C-alpha positions as CSV (number, residue, x, y, z in Angstrom):
1,X,56.6,-205.0,-165.8
2,X,58.0,-206.7,-168.8
3,X,60.7,-204.8,-170.7
4,X,60.1,-203.9,-174.3
5,X,61.3,-206.5,-176.8
6,X,64.0,-205.5,-179.3
7,X,62.9,-204.7,-182.8
8,X,64.3,-206.4,-185.9
9,X,66.3,-203.2,-186.6
10,X,67.7,-203.2,-183.1
11,X,68.8,-206.8,-183.4
12,X,70.4,-206.0,-186.8
13,X,72.3,-203.1,-185.2
14,X,73.5,-205.4,-182.4
15,X,74.7,-207.9,-185.0
16,X,76.6,-205.3,-186.9
17,X,78.2,-204.0,-183.6
18,X,79.3,-207.6,-182.9
19,X,81.0,-207.6,-186.3
20,X,78.5,-209.9,-188.0
21,X,77.8,-209.2,-191.7
22,X,74.7,-211.4,-192.2
23,X,72.8,-212.1,-195.4
24,X,69.0,-211.5,-195.0
25,X,68.1,-215.2,-194.5
26,X,70.6,-215.5,-191.7
27,X,69.6,-212.2,-190.1
28,X,66.0,-213.6,-190.0
29,X,67.3,-216.7,-188.2
30,X,69.1,-214.5,-185.7
31,X,66.0,-212.4,-185.1
32,X,64.0,-215.6,-184.5
33,X,66.6,-217.0,-182.1
34,X,66.9,-213.7,-180.3
35,X,63.2,-213.8,-179.5
36,X,63.9,-217.0,-177.5
37,X,67.1,-215.6,-175.8
38,X,65.7,-212.2,-174.9
39,X,63.3,-213.5,-172.1
40,X,66.2,-215.3,-170.5
41,X,68.3,-212.2,-170.6
42,X,65.6,-210.3,-168.6
43,X,65.6,-213.0,-165.9
44,X,69.3,-212.6,-165.1
45,X,69.7,-210.7,-161.8
46,X,71.5,-207.5,-162.0
47,X,73.0,-205.0,-159.5
48,X,75.1,-207.5,-157.6
49,X,78.6,-206.7,-156.3
50,X,81.5,-208.8,-157.6
51,X,82.0,-209.9,-154.0
52,X,78.5,-211.5,-154.0
53,X,79.8,-214.3,-156.1
54,X,78.7,-217.6,-154.4
55,X,82.3,-219.0,-154.6
56,X,83.3,-216.2,-152.3
57,X,80.7,-217.1,-149.8
58,X,81.7,-220.7,-149.4
59,X,83.1,-221.5,-145.9
60,X,84.5,-225.1,-145.8
61,X,84.7,-224.9,-142.0
62,X,80.9,-225.4,-141.9
63,X,81.5,-229.0,-143.2
64,X,84.3,-230.0,-140.8
65,X,83.7,-232.2,-137.8
66,X,83.4,-230.4,-134.5
67,X,86.7,-229.7,-132.7
68,X,87.9,-232.4,-130.3
69,X,86.6,-235.3,-132.4
70,X,88.9,-237.3,-134.6
71,X,88.0,-238.8,-137.9
72,X,87.4,-242.6,-137.8
73,X,90.6,-244.5,-138.1
74,X,92.7,-241.6,-136.9
75,X,94.7,-241.8,-133.7
76,X,96.5,-244.7,-132.0
77,X,95.9,-248.1,-133.5
78,X,97.2,-250.9,-131.3
């Protein structure tokens, strides 16, 4: 189910709320641009917890060599 697209008036209201005082020609440009941005906004996943951030799920230990092995060049060089 595709969400309903914003109307020209709704886009004008969003612009005013954002503090934009646009002349009619620029408002028309914004409306046209928003028509391209809106589908991308609907594809953004919602309802995730802040802890679900991928950076919080990274575990560097998964990329370390197994215990007991030394890296090449480490150890006693005679």
